[in-house]
N, C-alpha and C positions, 0 to 999 in steps of 0.2 A: 896906608891903612890896610889891614888884613882883608881877606876875601869877604864880600858881603854875603850874608846868609839870607835865604829866602824861604818863607813858609807860605803854602797855598791852602786856603780853606775852601773845600768843595762840599757838594751835597748831591744826593741822587736825583732830587727834583727841587723845584722852587717851593718856598714856603716852609722849609724845615728850620729856619733860623740862622742860616749861614751869614747873611749880611748883618744881622743883629749881633752875631758873635764877632764878626770882623770889626764892626764899629766900636764895640766895647774893648777889643784888643787895641784898637787905635788910641783909645782914651787912656789905657793902662800902660802900654809899652812906652819905652823911652828910646830916643835916637833911632827913628825908623822912617821909612818911606811907605806910603800907602798907595796901592794900585788896584783899580777896579777892572778886572778882566772879563766881567760878565757883559761884554760889549753889546749883546743882543737886547739886554734889558738892564742897562746900567742904572743903579739907584743908590750906590754908596754915597754919592755926592749929596743926596738929600739929608743924610745924617751928619756928614763931616763939613759941608758947606765950604768947599775950596774956593779960593780966589784965583781963577785961571789967569795966568800971565802969558801963556804961549799956547798956540793951537795950530793945527794944520789939517789939510784935506787928506783923506786916505783914498788912494786909487785902487779899485778892486779888479775883478776879472774884466777881460775885454769883451765888448759887445760890438755888433755891427753898426757902422755909421754910414749914412748914405749922402753922397754928393748929388743933390737934385739937379745941378747943372749938367751932369753927365748921364743921369738916369733917363732911359728911353721908355720906361714903363712897359717893358716886354713881359714882365711877370715871371721870369725864370727863377728869381729869388723866392717868390711865393710858392712856386711849384716844388722847389727843392727843400724848403724848410720843414723839417718834420716836427718842429715845436710850435708851429703856427705863430711865430714871432714877427713875421714881416709880410706885408702885402704891398701892392703897388702904390697904395695911398698912405699906409701907416706903419709904425714900428712899435712893438711892445718890448721895452727894455728889460722888464722883469721876466719875460718868457724866453728871452734870448739866452742860449747856453754858450755862446761864443765859440761854436764849433768851426765856423769859417766856411761852411758849405755854400752859403749865399755869395760870399766873396769870390770863391772859385767859380761858381756858376754864372756870375754876372758877365755878360759879353761886353758890356760897355765899361767895365772897371769902375763902376760907380760906388762900390761898397768896399769898406776897409774895416779892420778890427782895431778898435781903440779902447784904452782903459777909461773907465768912468769913475767919478767920485761916488763912493758908497758909504762914506762915514767921515767922522771928524775926531781927531785926538786932541787932548788937552793936558797941559801940565800947569801946576801952580802951587800955592801954599794954602795951608789951613791952620786952624788952631792946634792941630795934632801933628803938624809937620808937612813936608812936601807930599804932593799927591799927583798921580797920573791916572787918567781915565779916558774913555772914548765912547762914542755912540755910533752904532751901525744903523744905516737906514733900514726901514722895515723891508723884509724879504730880500735884502742884499746878500751877496755871497762874499767869500774871502774873509769870513769872520776869524778864522784861525790865524791868518796873516796879520789881522789887526790886533789880535791878542799879543802876538809876538812883538809887534811894533810898540805897543803900550808897555810891555815888560822891558823893552830896551830903553824906553824913555825913563822908566822908573829906575833902572840900573844907572843911567846917566845922572839922575838926581842924587842917588845914593853916593856915587863916587865924587860928584861935585861938592856935596855937603859933608862928605866923610862920615856917612851914617852906616852902621854895620848891619842893618836889618831891613828887609823888604817884606811887608805883609800883603799878600795877594788875595783879593776877593775873587775866587774862581767861579766859573760858570757851573750850573747844575748839569747833571747828566753825564754822558760818555762821549759826546761828539768831539769834533776837531778842536773846538774852542777849549774844552776841558783838557785835552791832550796838550795843547799849546801852553796852557796855564800851568800844567804839572811838570813838564819836562825840565830836568836839571834843577828842580827845586830841592831844598834840603829836607823839608818836612811837609808832608801832606796830611791835613787834618780833615777828616770826614765828619760832617755834622749830620746826624741821623735822628730818627724818632721811632718809638716803639710801636710801629704798625707793620703789617705783613709786607706792604710795599716798601716801607722804610728799610726793613731788614734786607729784603731782596736787592734794593738799590745799593745799600752799603756794601754788600758782598761783591756786587759787580764792580763797584768803584775800587774796592781794595784789590781785586784782581787786576784792574788797570794799573793801579799804583805799583803792584808787585811786578807787573810786566816791565816797568821802567826801572825796577830795582831801587825804589825810593822808600824812605822811612815813612811809616804811616802811624797815625793815632786817631782816636775816635772821641767825639763829644755826643752824648745822648741828650737831646733836647726833649722837654716835656716827658721826662722819664716816668712820671707818676700817673700818666693817663692809662697805662696798661702794664702792670707790673709783670705779668706773665711774659709778655714780649720783651720787656726790659731784661728779664732774666735770660731770655734766649740770646739777646744781644751780648750780655755779659759773658755767657758761656762761649759764644762763637769767638768773641775777641780774645778770651783766655786761651782757646784752643789754637789761635793763630799767633799768640804772643803780642797782641796789639794793646798798647796802653790806652785806657780810658781816661782822658784828661779831666772830664767833668760830667756830672749828671745834673741837668738843670730842670727844676720843677716847672710845671705850668703855672704861670703867674700873669694875671690880667694887667699888671703894671708894665709888662713888656709892650702891650698894645698902646698904653698911655705914652710910653717913651717914643714909639714910632710916630704917634700922632703929633707929638711935640717936636719931632725931627731932631732928636738928640740921642746919643749913645745911651744904652740902658744904664750903665754904671754911673753915668753923670746925672741921670734923671731921677733916680730913686735908689734906695738901699734895701729893696725888698728881697725875698728869698732867691729869685732868679738872678738879681744883680750880685748878691753875695756869692752865689754859686759860680757866676761868671768870673768874679775876681779870683776865686780859687782855681778855676780852669786856666786862666791866664798864668797864674803863678806856676802851675804844673807845666804848661806849655813852655814858659820861659826857662824853666829848669831843664826840660828836655832839649830845647834849642842849644842851651849852653854845653850840652854833652856831645853835640854833633861835630 
């Protein structure tokens, strides 16, 4: 099989329609693997309903672990910890930064740094093909590493099933999870909306995508709620040579599809669903040229 192509759909913030777009792409695309890399708030599974057949624990950053049999309760760890994560009686795992100062300071050798479970990864099948996703525990660290792991699981599924495409539901924003979801992808699609914050977020994400030398394209969701800002988006994309794959109108049936836990294009054939079909057709054409 030839090299697997990967597309990542991202957005500047949550709520722009990224996962709605990904779910519709999943329903429309052929021969692909789906992967949800928004590990801090994974929700693509709510629309695609995968049957998970394999899973595993994800070990994140190291934190201090105390051997109470060796602890003399001298309080040296408490005095040295600048994060207030440890006392002679308790330990706050979420506050621990894993710096190791308490381990060095403990005269009894009662403290060690050990990795802890901070999330779970899953792989399985759905009506739309194989899927990989993960869930990070609230406030846990190492989310970028978990995204990388989930992408590796998706690549394994693609090669095992000889599927030529991976569609990635990326995280919003510009953090390490977004970077991990974007690196080495063949096409990055930015879902934005015609608001001042939407324009600003899109510009910053395109800068990040350009930094990695990736091909980018744009989808404007709810384009008709502010035509002045939509025109600004069009002009900016034109000046940067960015293709606009689709402009999707505000449509209350989108909310109905989410409430029904189904991809938009399978739930109805309203204006937004029709625009989404056209958006995927243009995306598929662009992918074919990469």
